PDB file as gemmi writes it, atoms N, CA and C in Angstrom:
CRYST1    1.000    1.000    1.000  90.00  90.00  90.00 P 1                      
ATOM      1  N   UNK A   1     109.938  94.253  79.150  1.00  0.00           N  
ATOM      2  CA  UNK A   1     109.038  95.219  78.656  1.00  0.00           C  
ATOM      3  C   UNK A   1     109.501  96.004  77.436  1.00  0.00           C  
ATOM      4  N   UNK A   2     110.912  95.887  77.121  1.00  0.00           N  
ATOM      5  CA  UNK A   2     111.511  96.683  76.063  1.00  0.00           C  
ATOM      6  C   UNK A   2     110.915  96.512  74.778  1.00  0.00           C  
ATOM      7  N   UNK A   3     110.487  95.315  74.467  1.00  0.00           N  
ATOM      8  CA  UNK A   3     109.875  95.055  73.129  1.00  0.00           C  
ATOM      9  C   UNK A   3     108.399  95.322  73.019  1.00  0.00           C  
ATOM     10  N   UNK A   4     107.783  95.758  73.997  1.00  0.00           N  
ATOM     11  CA  UNK A   4     106.355  96.030  74.037  1.00  0.00           C  
ATOM     12  C   UNK A   4     106.083  97.427  73.653  1.00  0.00           C  
ATOM     13  N   UNK A   5     104.977  97.721  72.989  1.00  0.00           N  
ATOM     14  CA  UNK A   5     104.589  98.943  72.650  1.00  0.00           C  
ATOM     15  C   UNK A   5     104.060  99.763  73.768  1.00  0.00           C  
ATOM     16  N   UNK A   6     104.064 101.163  73.685  1.00  0.00           N  
ATOM     17  CA  UNK A   6     103.665 101.941  74.802  1.00  0.00           C  
ATOM     18  C   UNK A   6     102.226 101.580  75.294  1.00  0.00           C  
ATOM     19  N   UNK A   7     101.367 101.344  74.206  1.00  0.00           N  
ATOM     20  CA  UNK A   7      99.973 100.964  74.646  1.00  0.00           C  
ATOM     21  C   UNK A   7      99.884  99.665  75.459  1.00  0.00           C  
ATOM     22  N   UNK A   8     100.800  98.719  75.106  1.00  0.00           N  
ATOM     23  CA  UNK A   8     100.722  97.520  75.780  1.00  0.00           C  
ATOM     24  C   UNK A   8     101.274  97.674  77.170  1.00  0.00           C  
ATOM     25  N   UNK A   9     102.320  98.515  77.321  1.00  0.00           N  
ATOM     26  CA  UNK A   9     102.888  98.860  78.603  1.00  0.00           C  
ATOM     27  C   UNK A   9     101.791  99.593  79.431  1.00  0.00           C  
ATOM     28  N   UNK A  10     101.000 100.432  78.717  1.00  0.00           N  
ATOM     29  CA  UNK A  10     100.015 101.187  79.597  1.00  0.00           C  
ATOM     30  C   UNK A  10      98.943 100.080  80.005  1.00  0.00           C  
ATOM     31  N   UNK A  11      98.562  99.137  79.106  1.00  0.00           N  
ATOM     32  CA  UNK A  11      97.551  98.115  79.602  1.00  0.00           C  
ATOM     33  C   UNK A  11      97.966  97.305  80.724  1.00  0.00           C  
ATOM     34  N   UNK A  12      99.327  96.909  80.639  1.00  0.00           N  
ATOM     35  CA  UNK A  12      99.932  96.091  81.828  1.00  0.00           C  
ATOM     36  C   UNK A  12      99.822  96.985  82.978  1.00  0.00           C  
ATOM     37  N   UNK A  13     100.172  98.276  82.957  1.00  0.00           N  
ATOM     38  CA  UNK A  13     100.182  99.137  84.135  1.00  0.00           C  
ATOM     39  C   UNK A  13      98.705  99.317  84.686  1.00  0.00           C  
ATOM     40  N   UNK A  14      97.851  99.420  83.805  1.00  0.00           N  
ATOM     41  CA  UNK A  14      96.459  99.654  84.167  1.00  0.00           C  
ATOM     42  C   UNK A  14      95.973  98.322  84.864  1.00  0.00           C  
ATOM     43  N   UNK A  15      96.244  97.056  84.272  1.00  0.00           N  
ATOM     44  CA  UNK A  15      95.958  95.801  84.821  1.00  0.00           C  
ATOM     45  C   UNK A  15      96.516  95.731  86.183  1.00  0.00           C  
ATOM     46  N   UNK A  16      97.717  95.996  86.395  1.00  0.00           N  
ATOM     47  CA  UNK A  16      98.545  95.837  87.731  1.00  0.00           C  
ATOM     48  C   UNK A  16      97.842  96.784  88.591  1.00  0.00           C  
ATOM     49  N   UNK A  17      97.417  98.061  88.354  1.00  0.00           N  
ATOM     50  CA  UNK A  17      96.773  98.975  89.118  1.00  0.00           C  
ATOM     51  C   UNK A  17      95.428  98.411  89.620  1.00  0.00           C  
ATOM     52  N   UNK A  18      94.621  98.086  88.613  1.00  0.00           N  
ATOM     53  CA  UNK A  18      93.270  97.531  88.802  1.00  0.00           C  
ATOM     54  C   UNK A  18      93.235  96.299  89.695  1.00  0.00           C  
ATOM     55  N   UNK A  19      94.263  95.413  89.711  1.00  0.00           N  
ATOM     56  CA  UNK A  19      94.355  94.376  90.589  1.00  0.00           C  
ATOM     57  C   UNK A  19      94.611  94.797  92.035  1.00  0.00           C  
ATOM     58  N   UNK A  20      95.586  95.734  92.190  1.00  0.00           N  
ATOM     59  CA  UNK A  20      95.966  96.261  93.441  1.00  0.00           C  
ATOM     60  C   UNK A  20      94.805  97.044  93.960  1.00  0.00           C  
ATOM     61  N   UNK A  21      93.993  97.803  93.308  1.00  0.00           N  
ATOM     62  CA  UNK A  21      92.834  98.467  93.831  1.00  0.00           C  
ATOM     63  C   UNK A  21      91.853  97.579  94.320  1.00  0.00           C  
ATOM     64  N   UNK A  22      91.514  96.567  93.506  1.00  0.00           N  
ATOM     65  CA  UNK A  22      90.436  95.641  93.854  1.00  0.00           C  
ATOM     66  C   UNK A  22      90.915  94.843  95.279  1.00  0.00           C  
ATOM     67  N   UNK A  23      92.248  94.548  95.348  1.00  0.00           N  
ATOM     68  CA  UNK A  23      92.604  93.930  96.471  1.00  0.00           C  
ATOM     69  C   UNK A  23      92.486  94.755  97.612  1.00  0.00           C  
ATOM     70  N   UNK A  24      92.697  96.036  97.534  1.00  0.00           N  
ATOM     71  CA  UNK A  24      92.567  97.143  98.595  1.00  0.00           C  
ATOM     72  C   UNK A  24      91.184  97.144  99.016  1.00  0.00           C  
ATOM     73  N   UNK A  25      90.255  97.248  98.098  1.00  0.00           N  
ATOM     74  CA  UNK A  25      88.821  97.277  98.413  1.00  0.00           C  
ATOM     75  C   UNK A  25      88.561  95.986  99.057  1.00  0.00           C  
ATOM     76  N   UNK A  26      88.832  94.791  98.589  1.00  0.00           N  
ATOM     77  CA  UNK A  26      88.414  93.622  99.429  1.00  0.00           C  
ATOM     78  C   UNK A  26      89.017  93.474 100.672  1.00  0.00           C  
ATOM     79  N   UNK A  27      90.265  94.071 100.995  1.00  0.00           N  
ATOM     80  CA  UNK A  27      90.746  94.065 102.326  1.00  0.00           C  
ATOM     81  C   UNK A  27      89.826  94.817 103.271  1.00  0.00           C  
ATOM     82  N   UNK A  28      89.449  95.971 102.652  1.00  0.00           N  
ATOM     83  CA  UNK A  28      88.622  96.959 103.439  1.00  0.00           C  
ATOM     84  C   UNK A  28      87.314  96.292 103.815  1.00  0.00           C  
ATOM     85  N   UNK A  29      86.681  95.647 102.793  1.00  0.00           N  
ATOM     86  CA  UNK A  29      85.412  94.859 102.900  1.00  0.00           C  
ATOM     87  C   UNK A  29      85.527  93.803 104.045  1.00  0.00           C  
ATOM     88  N   UNK A  30      86.732  93.007 104.007  1.00  0.00           N  
ATOM     89  CA  UNK A  30      86.902  91.955 104.791  1.00  0.00           C  
ATOM     90  C   UNK A  30      87.258  92.371 106.235  1.00  0.00           C  
ATOM     91  N   UNK A  31      87.604  93.629 106.495  1.00  0.00           N  
ATOM     92  CA  UNK A  31      88.117  94.029 107.795  1.00  0.00           C  
ATOM     93  C   UNK A  31      87.006  93.989 108.733  1.00  0.00           C  
ATOM     94  N   UNK A  32      87.258  93.262 109.877  1.00  0.00           N  
ATOM     95  CA  UNK A  32      86.077  92.973 110.898  1.00  0.00           C  
ATOM     96  C   UNK A  32      85.901  94.206 111.761  1.00  0.00           C  
ATOM     97  N   UNK A  33      86.689  95.110 111.774  1.00  0.00           N  
ATOM     98  CA  UNK A  33      86.373  96.279 112.638  1.00  0.00           C  
ATOM     99  C   UNK A  33      85.277  97.205 112.216  1.00  0.00           C  
ATOM    100  N   UNK A  34      84.538  97.637 113.244  1.00  0.00           N  
ATOM    101  CA  UNK A  34      83.244  98.425 112.843  1.00  0.00           C  
ATOM    102  C   UNK A  34      83.609  99.822 112.118  1.00  0.00           C  
ATOM    103  N   UNK A  35      82.724 100.079 111.202  1.00  0.00           N  
ATOM    104  CA  UNK A  35      82.937 101.261 110.406  1.00  0.00           C  
ATOM    105  C   UNK A  35      82.622 102.493 111.416  1.00  0.00           C  
ATOM    106  N   UNK A  36      83.007 103.667 110.925  1.00  0.00           N  
ATOM    107  CA  UNK A  36      82.659 104.899 111.504  1.00  0.00           C  
ATOM    108  C   UNK A  36      81.801 105.659 110.657  1.00  0.00           C  
ATOM    109  N   UNK A  37      80.967 106.498 111.396  1.00  0.00           N  
ATOM    110  CA  UNK A  37      80.168 107.336 110.539  1.00  0.00           C  
ATOM    111  C   UNK A  37      80.898 108.422 109.655  1.00  0.00           C  
ATOM    112  N   UNK A  38      80.418 108.674 108.587  1.00  0.00           N  
ATOM    113  CA  UNK A  38      81.078 109.693 107.539  1.00  0.00           C  
ATOM    114  C   UNK A  38      81.453 110.967 108.194  1.00  0.00           C  
ATOM    115  N   UNK A  39      80.681 111.573 109.107  1.00  0.00           N  
ATOM    116  CA  UNK A  39      80.877 112.687 109.846  1.00  0.00           C  
ATOM    117  C   UNK A  39      82.016 112.703 110.721  1.00  0.00           C  
ATOM    118  N   UNK A  40      82.230 111.543 111.380  1.00  0.00           N  
ATOM    119  CA  UNK A  40      83.221 111.376 112.289  1.00  0.00           C  
ATOM    120  C   UNK A  40      84.489 111.173 111.451  1.00  0.00           C  
ATOM    121  N   UNK A  41      84.586 110.519 110.264  1.00  0.00           N  
ATOM    122  CA  UNK A  41      85.696 110.280 109.430  1.00  0.00           C  
ATOM    123  C   UNK A  41      86.053 111.749 108.965  1.00  0.00           C  
ATOM    124  N   UNK A  42      85.152 112.494 108.496  1.00  0.00           N  
ATOM    125  CA  UNK A  42      85.498 113.963 108.021  1.00  0.00           C  
ATOM    126  C   UNK A  42      86.086 114.694 109.186  1.00  0.00           C  
ATOM    127  N   UNK A  43      85.673 114.489 110.372  1.00  0.00           N  
ATOM    128  CA  UNK A  43      86.161 115.368 111.577  1.00  0.00           C  
ATOM    129  C   UNK A  43      87.689 114.772 111.794  1.00  0.00           C  
ATOM    130  N   UNK A  44      87.857 113.510 111.797  1.00  0.00           N  
ATOM    131  CA  UNK A  44      89.155 113.047 112.068  1.00  0.00           C  
ATOM    132  C   UNK A  44      90.178 113.492 110.938  1.00  0.00           C  
ATOM    133  N   UNK A  45      89.649 113.353 109.692  1.00  0.00           N  
ATOM    134  CA  UNK A  45      90.678 113.832 108.648  1.00  0.00           C  
ATOM    135  C   UNK A  45      90.923 115.348 108.553  1.00  0.00           C  
ATOM    136  N   UNK A  46      89.924 116.122 109.103  1.00  0.00           N  
ATOM    137  CA  UNK A  46      90.086 117.592 109.191  1.00  0.00           C  
ATOM    138  C   UNK A  46      91.206 117.853 110.265  1.00  0.00           C  
ATOM    139  N   UNK A  47      91.223 117.073 111.236  1.00  0.00           N  
ATOM    140  CA  UNK A  47      92.215 117.176 112.426  1.00  0.00           C  
ATOM    141  C   UNK A  47      93.586 116.839 111.956  1.00  0.00           C  
ATOM    142  N   UNK A  48      93.680 115.776 111.087  1.00  0.00           N  
ATOM    143  CA  UNK A  48      94.894 115.269 110.594  1.00  0.00           C  
ATOM    144  C   UNK A  48      95.418 116.401 109.584  1.00  0.00           C  
ATOM    145  N   UNK A  49      94.590 116.928 108.660  1.00  0.00           N  
ATOM    146  CA  UNK A  49      95.084 118.020 107.821  1.00  0.00           C  
ATOM    147  C   UNK A  49      95.507 119.155 108.646  1.00  0.00           C  
ATOM    148  N   UNK A  50      94.938 119.464 109.499  1.00  0.00           N  
ATOM    149  CA  UNK A  50      95.207 120.707 110.403  1.00  0.00           C  
ATOM    150  C   UNK A  50      96.712 120.483 110.926  1.00  0.00           C  
ATOM    151  N   UNK A  51      96.990 119.158 111.362  1.00  0.00           N  
ATOM    152  CA  UNK A  51      98.250 118.857 112.049  1.00  0.00           C  
ATOM    153  C   UNK A  51      99.302 118.867 110.904  1.00  0.00           C  
ATOM    154  N   UNK A  52      99.030 118.418 109.777  1.00  0.00           N  
ATOM    155  CA  UNK A  52     100.072 118.280 108.680  1.00  0.00           C  
ATOM    156  C   UNK A  52     100.313 119.688 108.297  1.00  0.00           C  
ATOM    157  N   UNK A  53      99.314 120.609 108.186  1.00  0.00           N  
ATOM    158  CA  UNK A  53      99.670 121.939 107.767  1.00  0.00           C  
ATOM    159  C   UNK A  53     100.640 122.716 108.771  1.00  0.00           C  
ATOM    160  N   UNK A  54     100.421 122.396 110.083  1.00  0.00           N  
ATOM    161  CA  UNK A  54     101.265 123.042 111.029  1.00  0.00           C  
ATOM    162  C   UNK A  54     102.747 122.464 111.070  1.00  0.00           C  
ATOM    163  N   UNK A  55     102.782 121.315 110.617  1.00  0.00           N  
ATOM    164  CA  UNK A  55     104.235 120.593 110.611  1.00  0.00           C  
ATOM    165  C   UNK A  55     105.187 121.276 109.589  1.00  0.00           C  
TER     166      UNK A  55                                                      
END                                                                             
């Protein structure tokens, strides 16, 4: 990548990130486990944040 312009490097980085992100979304969509309600997810994350703050 030494001979590539910063814009080209940025575009390659963006393309790599986009591919990674799309793969993560597809993995989540393909996950057979049941989803949890938003309120439950918020509650679980609040507990996790509280534990991290105490650590």
